[in-house]
C-alpha positions as CSV (number, residue, x, y, z in Angstrom):
1,M,5.6,-94.3,-92.0
2,M,6.2,-91.2,-89.9
3,F,7.1,-91.6,-86.2
4,S,6.4,-88.6,-83.8
5,V,8.8,-87.5,-81.1
6,K,6.5,-89.1,-78.5
7,H,6.7,-92.4,-80.1
8,I,10.4,-92.4,-80.3
9,L,10.8,-91.4,-76.5
10,I,8.4,-94.1,-75.5
11,T,10.3,-96.7,-77.6
12,F,13.5,-95.5,-76.0
13,L,12.3,-95.7,-72.5
14,C,10.8,-99.2,-73.2
15,L,14.4,-100.3,-74.4
16,I,16.1,-98.8,-71.3
17,T,13.7,-100.6,-69.0
18,I,14.2,-104.0,-70.8
19,L,17.9,-103.4,-70.7
20,H,17.8,-102.9,-67.0
21,S,15.6,-106.0,-66.4
22,A,18.0,-108.1,-68.5
23,Q,21.1,-106.8,-66.6
24,A,19.3,-107.6,-63.4
25,Q,18.6,-111.2,-64.5
26,E,22.2,-111.5,-65.9
27,T,23.6,-110.5,-62.4
28,L,21.3,-113.2,-60.7
29,N,22.5,-115.8,-63.2
30,Q,26.1,-115.4,-62.0
31,E,27.7,-118.3,-60.0
32,K,27.4,-116.1,-56.8
33,L,25.7,-113.1,-56.1
34,S,27.8,-110.6,-53.9
35,E,26.3,-108.1,-51.4
36,Q,27.6,-105.2,-53.5
37,D,25.8,-106.5,-56.7
38,F,22.6,-107.3,-54.7
39,L,22.6,-103.7,-53.4
40,Q,23.3,-102.3,-56.7
41,L,20.3,-104.1,-58.0
42,V,18.1,-102.7,-55.2
43,M,19.2,-99.2,-55.9
44,Q,18.5,-99.5,-59.7
45,N,15.2,-101.3,-59.6
46,H,13.4,-101.1,-56.2
47,P,10.1,-99.2,-56.1
48,L,11.1,-97.5,-52.8
49,I,14.0,-96.1,-54.5
50,Q,11.8,-94.3,-57.1
51,Q,9.9,-93.0,-54.1
52,A,13.2,-91.4,-52.9
53,E,13.6,-89.8,-56.4
54,N,10.0,-88.4,-56.2
55,L,10.9,-86.7,-53.0
56,K,13.8,-84.9,-54.9
57,Q,11.3,-83.9,-57.7
58,M,8.9,-82.6,-54.9
59,G,11.7,-80.2,-53.6
60,D,12.1,-78.9,-57.3
61,F,8.4,-78.3,-57.5
62,A,8.2,-76.6,-54.0
63,V,10.7,-74.1,-55.5
64,M,8.7,-73.6,-58.7
65,A,5.5,-72.9,-56.7
66,A,7.4,-70.3,-54.5
67,R,8.9,-68.6,-57.5
68,G,5.3,-68.4,-58.9
69,N,4.7,-65.7,-56.4
70,F,6.8,-63.4,-58.5
71,D,5.3,-64.2,-61.8
72,P,4.0,-61.2,-63.8
73,E,0.2,-60.5,-63.2
74,L,-2.2,-59.2,-65.6
75,F,-5.2,-57.3,-64.2
76,S,-8.2,-55.4,-65.5
77,K,-10.9,-53.5,-63.8
78,N,-14.1,-52.2,-65.4
79,K,-17.0,-50.5,-64.1
80,Q,-19.9,-48.6,-65.9
81,K,-23.2,-47.0,-65.0
82,Y,-25.7,-46.5,-67.8
83,Y,-29.2,-45.3,-66.8
84,D,-32.2,-43.6,-68.4
85,Q,-30.3,-43.5,-71.8
86,K,-27.3,-41.7,-70.2
87,N,-23.8,-42.9,-69.7
88,Y,-23.2,-41.9,-66.1
89,Y,-19.7,-43.0,-65.9
90,Q,-17.3,-45.6,-67.2
91,Y,-14.0,-46.8,-65.5
92,S,-11.5,-48.9,-67.1
93,E,-8.0,-50.0,-65.8
94,S,-5.9,-52.7,-67.4
95,G,-2.1,-53.4,-66.8
96,I,0.6,-55.6,-65.6
97,S,2.5,-55.8,-62.3
98,L,5.8,-57.5,-61.6
99,A,6.8,-58.2,-57.8
100,T,10.6,-58.6,-57.5
101,R,12.9,-60.1,-55.0
102,T,14.0,-56.7,-53.8
103,G,10.5,-55.9,-52.5
104,I,9.9,-53.4,-55.3
105,T,6.9,-53.9,-57.4
106,F,6.9,-52.6,-61.0
107,Q,3.7,-51.8,-62.6
108,G,2.4,-50.4,-65.9
109,G,-1.0,-50.1,-67.6
110,Y,-3.7,-48.1,-69.3
111,D,-6.5,-46.0,-67.7
112,Y,-9.7,-44.9,-69.6
113,T,-12.7,-43.0,-68.2
114,A,-15.9,-41.6,-69.9
115,G,-19.2,-40.3,-68.8
116,E,-21.4,-37.4,-68.1
117,F,-21.0,-37.4,-64.3
118,L,-17.2,-38.0,-63.8
119,S,-15.6,-36.3,-60.8
120,N,-12.8,-33.9,-61.7
121,E,-10.0,-36.2,-60.4
122,S,-11.5,-39.1,-62.5
123,T,-11.5,-37.1,-65.8
124,L,-8.7,-38.3,-68.2
125,P,-8.0,-37.2,-71.8
126,N,-10.3,-38.6,-74.5
127,A,-7.7,-41.3,-75.4
128,G,-7.1,-42.2,-71.8
129,L,-3.7,-42.4,-70.1
130,W,-0.8,-44.8,-70.0
131,Y,1.2,-45.1,-66.6
132,A,4.4,-46.9,-65.5
133,G,5.8,-46.8,-62.1
134,V,6.8,-48.6,-58.8
135,S,5.5,-49.4,-55.4
136,V,8.2,-49.5,-52.8
137,P,7.6,-50.7,-49.1
138,V,9.7,-48.2,-47.1
139,L,9.5,-49.8,-43.7
140,Q,7.8,-53.2,-43.2
141,G,8.7,-55.4,-46.3
142,L,11.8,-53.6,-47.2
143,F,14.2,-56.4,-46.4
144,I,11.7,-59.4,-46.3
145,D,8.1,-60.0,-46.9
146,D,5.8,-63.2,-47.4
147,R,6.9,-63.8,-50.9
148,R,10.6,-63.7,-50.2
149,A,10.2,-65.7,-47.2
150,A,8.3,-68.4,-49.0
151,L,10.9,-68.6,-51.8
152,Q,13.8,-68.8,-49.1
153,K,11.9,-71.6,-47.3
154,A,11.3,-73.4,-50.5
155,F,15.0,-73.5,-51.2
156,V,15.6,-75.0,-47.8
157,D,12.7,-77.4,-48.3
158,R,14.2,-78.6,-51.6
159,R,17.5,-79.5,-49.7
160,A,15.2,-81.1,-46.8
161,F,13.5,-83.3,-49.5
162,E,16.8,-84.4,-50.9
163,N,18.0,-85.2,-47.4
164,E,14.7,-87.1,-46.6
165,A,15.5,-89.1,-49.8
166,Q,18.9,-90.1,-48.5
167,L,17.5,-91.2,-45.2
168,L,15.0,-93.3,-46.9
169,L,17.6,-94.8,-49.2
170,I,20.0,-95.8,-46.5
171,D,17.0,-97.3,-44.5
172,I,16.2,-99.4,-47.5
173,L,19.8,-100.4,-48.0
174,L,20.2,-101.5,-44.3
175,E,17.0,-103.6,-44.6
176,A,18.1,-105.1,-47.8
177,S,21.6,-106.0,-46.4
178,N,19.9,-107.5,-43.2
179,Y,17.9,-110.0,-45.5
180,Y,21.0,-110.7,-47.6
181,W,23.2,-111.7,-44.7
182,H,20.4,-113.8,-43.2
183,F,20.2,-115.7,-46.4
184,A,24.0,-116.1,-46.6
185,K,24.1,-117.4,-42.9
186,F,21.5,-120.0,-43.5
187,Q,23.0,-121.2,-46.8
188,Y,26.5,-121.6,-45.3
189,Q,25.1,-123.3,-42.2
190,K,23.1,-125.6,-44.4
191,N,26.5,-126.6,-46.2
192,V,27.9,-127.5,-42.8
193,I,25.0,-129.7,-41.8
194,E,25.1,-131.4,-45.3
195,E,28.7,-132.1,-45.0
196,A,28.2,-133.5,-41.5
197,I,25.3,-135.7,-42.7
198,E,27.7,-137.3,-45.2
199,L,30.0,-138.3,-42.5
200,A,27.1,-139.5,-40.3
201,Q,25.6,-141.4,-43.2
202,D,29.0,-143.1,-43.9
203,N,29.4,-144.1,-40.2
204,F,25.8,-145.4,-40.0
205,E,26.3,-147.5,-43.1
206,N,29.6,-148.9,-41.9
207,Y,28.2,-149.7,-38.4
208,K,25.2,-151.3,-39.9
209,I,27.3,-153.7,-42.1
210,S,29.6,-154.4,-39.1
211,F,26.6,-155.2,-36.9
212,E,25.2,-157.5,-39.6
213,Q,28.5,-159.3,-39.8
214,G,28.7,-159.6,-36.0
215,D,31.7,-157.2,-35.5
216,K,29.8,-154.4,-33.8
217,P,27.0,-154.3,-31.1
218,A,23.8,-153.0,-31.9
219,V,24.1,-150.0,-29.6
220,D,26.8,-148.6,-31.9
221,T,24.5,-148.8,-34.8
222,L,21.8,-147.1,-32.8
223,E,24.2,-144.4,-31.8
224,A,25.0,-143.8,-35.4
225,S,21.5,-143.7,-36.4
226,I,20.6,-141.2,-33.8
227,Q,23.4,-138.8,-34.8
228,L,22.2,-139.1,-38.5
229,Q,18.5,-138.3,-37.6
230,N,19.5,-135.2,-35.4
231,L,21.6,-133.8,-38.1
232,T,18.7,-134.6,-40.7
233,I,16.2,-132.7,-38.4
234,Q,18.7,-129.6,-38.3
235,N,19.0,-129.8,-42.1
236,Q,15.3,-129.8,-42.5
237,Q,14.9,-126.8,-40.3
238,L,17.6,-124.9,-42.2
239,E,15.8,-125.7,-45.5
240,V,12.8,-123.8,-44.2
241,D,14.9,-121.0,-42.8
242,L,16.7,-120.6,-46.2
243,A,13.6,-120.8,-48.1
244,N,12.0,-118.0,-46.0
245,A,15.3,-116.0,-46.2
246,K,15.3,-116.3,-49.9
247,L,11.7,-115.1,-50.1
248,N,12.6,-112.0,-48.1
249,L,15.6,-111.4,-50.4
250,F,13.5,-111.5,-53.5
251,T,11.1,-108.9,-52.1
252,F,14.0,-106.4,-52.8
253,L,14.8,-107.7,-56.4
254,W,12.8,-105.9,-59.1
255,G,13.2,-105.4,-62.7
256,N,10.9,-103.9,-65.3
257,N,8.7,-102.6,-62.5
258,Q,7.9,-106.2,-61.5
259,P,9.2,-108.4,-58.9
260,I,12.0,-110.7,-60.4
261,V,10.9,-114.4,-60.6
262,E,12.7,-116.5,-58.0
263,T,15.8,-118.2,-59.3
264,D,18.4,-120.4,-57.8
265,I,20.9,-117.9,-56.4
266,K,23.8,-118.3,-54.1
267,A,25.5,-115.7,-51.8
268,S,29.1,-115.0,-52.2
269,D,31.8,-115.8,-49.6
270,I,31.7,-113.9,-46.4
271,N,34.9,-111.9,-46.7
272,S,36.7,-109.6,-44.1
273,I,36.5,-105.8,-44.4
274,S,39.5,-103.9,-45.4
275,Q,41.3,-102.4,-42.2
276,N,41.9,-99.3,-44.3
277,K,38.3,-98.7,-44.7
278,I,37.6,-99.3,-41.0
279,D,40.2,-96.9,-40.0
280,S,38.8,-94.3,-42.5
281,L,35.4,-94.6,-41.0
282,R,36.6,-94.2,-37.6
283,A,38.8,-91.1,-38.3
284,S,35.8,-89.5,-40.3
285,L,33.4,-89.8,-37.3
286,P,33.2,-85.9,-36.8
287,I,32.5,-85.3,-40.5
288,F,29.9,-88.0,-40.7
289,I,28.1,-86.5,-37.6
290,Q,28.3,-83.2,-39.1
291,E,26.7,-84.3,-42.4
292,H,24.4,-87.0,-41.0
293,P,20.9,-86.7,-42.7
294,A,19.2,-86.7,-39.3
295,I,21.4,-83.7,-38.2
296,R,20.6,-82.0,-41.6
297,E,17.0,-82.6,-41.0
298,S,17.2,-80.5,-37.7
299,E,19.4,-77.9,-39.3
300,Y,16.8,-77.3,-42.2
301,K,14.1,-76.9,-39.5
302,I,16.3,-74.3,-37.8
303,Q,16.9,-72.4,-41.1
304,N,13.1,-72.4,-41.8
305,L,12.5,-71.0,-38.1
306,Q,15.1,-68.4,-38.8
307,I,13.6,-67.3,-41.9
308,D,10.1,-67.1,-40.0
309,N,11.9,-65.1,-37.3
310,R,13.0,-62.6,-39.7
311,L,9.7,-62.3,-41.2
312,K,7.9,-61.8,-37.8
313,R,10.4,-59.3,-36.7
314,E,9.8,-57.4,-39.9
315,K,6.0,-57.3,-39.2
316,L,6.8,-55.4,-36.0
317,K,7.5,-52.3,-38.1
318,P,4.8,-50.0,-39.4
319,K,3.6,-50.3,-42.9
320,L,4.7,-47.3,-45.0
321,N,4.3,-47.8,-48.8
322,L,5.3,-45.3,-51.4
323,E,3.7,-45.5,-54.9
324,Y,4.9,-43.3,-58.0
325,N,3.6,-43.5,-61.5
326,L,4.7,-41.6,-64.6
327,L,1.8,-40.7,-66.9
328,Q,1.6,-40.5,-70.7
329,D,-1.3,-39.3,-73.0
330,P,-1.4,-41.8,-75.9
331,A,-1.7,-38.9,-78.2
332,G,1.0,-37.0,-76.5
333,D,4.7,-36.6,-77.3
334,I,7.4,-38.9,-75.8
335,S,9.1,-35.9,-74.5
336,E,6.4,-35.7,-71.8
337,I,7.9,-38.8,-70.1
338,Q,11.4,-37.3,-70.4
339,N,10.5,-34.1,-68.6
340,L,8.8,-36.2,-65.8
341,D,6.2,-33.3,-65.4
342,N,3.2,-35.6,-65.5
343,Y,2.8,-38.1,-62.6
344,N,0.7,-39.3,-59.7
345,W,2.1,-40.6,-56.4
346,G,0.7,-41.8,-53.2
347,L,1.7,-42.8,-49.6
348,S,0.0,-45.1,-47.2
349,F,0.8,-45.8,-43.5
350,S,-0.6,-48.2,-41.0
351,M,0.4,-49.7,-37.6
352,P,-1.3,-51.5,-34.9
353,L,-1.1,-49.7,-31.6
354,L,-0.3,-52.7,-29.4
355,L,1.3,-55.2,-31.8
356,R,0.1,-58.0,-29.7
357,Q,-0.3,-60.4,-32.5
358,P,3.2,-59.9,-34.1
359,R,5.0,-60.0,-30.7
360,G,3.1,-63.1,-29.7
361,E,3.9,-64.9,-32.9
362,L,7.5,-63.9,-32.8
363,R,8.0,-65.2,-29.2
364,M,6.3,-68.4,-30.0
365,N,8.5,-68.9,-33.0
366,E,11.6,-68.0,-30.9
367,I,10.6,-70.8,-28.4
368,K,10.3,-73.3,-31.4
369,L,13.8,-72.2,-32.6
370,E,15.2,-72.7,-29.1
371,N,13.6,-76.1,-28.7
372,T,14.8,-77.3,-32.1
373,N,18.5,-76.3,-31.2
374,F,18.1,-78.4,-28.1
375,E,16.8,-81.1,-30.2
376,L,19.8,-80.8,-32.6
377,Q,22.3,-80.9,-29.6
378,Q,20.7,-84.1,-28.4
379,K,20.8,-85.7,-31.8
380,Q,24.4,-84.9,-32.3
381,L,25.2,-86.7,-29.0
382,S,22.9,-89.5,-29.6
383,I,24.3,-90.2,-33.2
384,R,27.9,-90.0,-31.9
385,N,27.2,-92.5,-29.1
386,K,25.2,-94.8,-31.2
387,A,28.0,-94.9,-33.9
388,R,30.5,-95.7,-31.3
389,Q,28.3,-98.5,-29.9
390,Y,28.0,-100.1,-33.3
391,E,31.8,-99.6,-33.8
392,N,32.6,-101.2,-30.4
393,T,30.2,-104.1,-31.2
394,F,31.7,-104.5,-34.6
395,E,35.2,-104.6,-33.2
396,N,34.3,-107.0,-30.6
397,I,32.8,-109.4,-33.2
398,A,35.9,-109.0,-35.4
399,Q,38.0,-110.2,-32.3
400,Q,35.6,-113.0,-31.6
401,L,36.0,-114.3,-35.3
402,E,39.7,-114.5,-34.9
403,T,39.3,-116.5,-31.7
404,Y,36.5,-118.7,-33.1
405,Q,38.5,-119.5,-36.2
406,N,41.2,-121.0,-34.0
407,V,38.4,-122.8,-32.1
408,V,37.1,-124.4,-35.4
409,S,40.5,-125.4,-36.4
410,Q,41.2,-127.1,-33.0
411,Y,37.8,-128.9,-33.2
412,E,38.8,-130.2,-36.8
413,G,42.1,-131.4,-35.2
414,L,40.3,-133.2,-32.5
415,L,37.8,-134.9,-34.8
416,E,40.7,-136.0,-37.2
417,A,42.7,-137.4,-34.1
418,E,39.6,-139.2,-33.0
419,L,39.0,-140.8,-36.3
420,R,42.6,-142.0,-36.3
421,K,42.2,-143.4,-32.8
422,F,39.1,-145.2,-34.0
423,E,41.0,-146.7,-36.9
424,I,43.4,-148.4,-34.4
425,G,40.7,-149.5,-32.0
426,E,41.4,-146.9,-29.3
427,S,38.1,-144.8,-29.7
428,S,34.3,-145.4,-30.1
429,I,31.3,-144.0,-32.1
430,F,30.1,-142.1,-29.1
431,L,33.4,-140.1,-28.9
432,I,33.4,-139.6,-32.7
433,N,29.8,-138.3,-32.5
434,Y,30.7,-136.0,-29.8
435,R,33.7,-134.6,-31.7
436,Q,31.6,-134.2,-34.8
437,M,28.7,-132.3,-33.1
438,S,31.3,-130.1,-31.4
439,L,32.7,-129.2,-34.6
440,V,29.4,-128.7,-36.2
441,N,28.3,-126.4,-33.5
442,A,31.6,-124.4,-33.7
443,R,31.2,-124.0,-37.4
444,M,27.6,-122.9,-37.2
445,K,28.6,-120.4,-34.5
446,Y,31.5,-119.1,-36.6
447,I,29.2,-118.6,-39.6
448,E,26.7,-116.8,-37.4
449,L,29.5,-114.4,-36.2
450,Q,30.5,-113.8,-39.9
451,A,27.0,-112.7,-40.7
452,K,26.8,-110.6,-37.6
453,Y,30.3,-109.1,-38.5
454,R,28.9,-107.9,-41.8
455,L,25.5,-106.9,-40.3
456,Y,27.0,-104.7,-37.6
457,Y,29.2,-103.2,-40.2
458,R,26.1,-102.1,-42.2
459,Q,24.5,-101.0,-38.9
460,W,27.6,-98.8,-38.2
461,L,27.4,-97.4,-41.7
462,H,23.8,-96.6,-41.2
463,S,24.4,-95.0,-37.8
464,L,26.9,-92.8,-39.5
465,G,24.5,-91.7,-42.2
466,A,26.9,-92.9,-44.8
467,K,26.1,-92.1,-48.4
468,P,25.1,-95.0,-50.8
469,E,28.3,-94.9,-52.5
470,L,30.0,-96.4,-49.4
471,W,27.4,-99.2,-49.3
472,V,28.3,-100.5,-52.7
473,S,32.0,-100.0,-52.6
474,N,34.2,-103.0,-52.0
């Protein structure tokens, strides 16, 4: 059985797709899903990532289309008058022309005429004439014309499409990271509440038994029950929050061009970020601003407007085109071409007297260019200040984390001390509940700060326009 190349390629692509899907599922089946692994899955499989790749392809096709203006062009013109059994005239011209990036157009072809009423200048040898020559714009179009301007702008547009793809990609990564850390926050807060419920459940059971034995008053049992119910309500709300956060998380998890079926996943530990990486980002701020996709976007606009400016200035010049062709009788000797004795040439000139259209278009384009430069300056300042704002917020949260870590440790010490005092009869269930809720609130706040710490780090990266490689590095 014979397999075509097409069948082999289809089979290969299917295997690659299945492999990616299997890798994605294997990553999700790990004990804990880190943010880096999650973002890697997003970059490999999410449909919007393919949209970014399509933008890059659009840039390539834009260049292809502009290069098409320089494709060789075949042409043929035929005209004949036959009347009253007489061949009055027959004109036939066929050939090829090739426009070049220098502005010169090369041309070659074959002319044939016949008929009883041809004018003298239209009369050719019986076999017709071959010709080959050039057409040169001497003034307008010498340095730039519509073809060359379109190609130059296509090269700029290709870089602009790649830049737009990067903007789209970091927007996707920021949104995906935001969903990940909301999921992680609710997961770890739920762990805190479940641990507190265990202690509250033990207290309630112990007080219930003591009340039944007559050792404790009913009010203590009521206090323990209220504490347990409050924690249970918090846990129920966190279950809903966690389930919704998980749904949002799975909107970014795809494989085999299909959303991945929900599985039981857990977020990895919320670790601190390397100080060396933070210092490197801070030191590289000028480079990030210079290479920021939003800055590049304005720069590409400026480059296109500059090309338009050159073209519009060129159109202020008069048109003066020179055409020269060597002629050769198909029945003649090749030496006729070498002697350059047979030729035709022409010169055409035109110029608007007032030049109002080109002058008006040039001035409008200069104003657009000036405004875009103002826009670029404003963007540079805005990006610099926004990056510093996120950096300041990130640093502030990092300091709060250090402080709040000590607060949690102190609340843990207070609860342990209160439990020891209770064992020797010097405390009460009211104080224990108070100490426990203070510790729970402190732990919940600490987890929230940890999630904010990572989120603001990602927002800092986004404000810097950091490339995807920095998002997935540890």
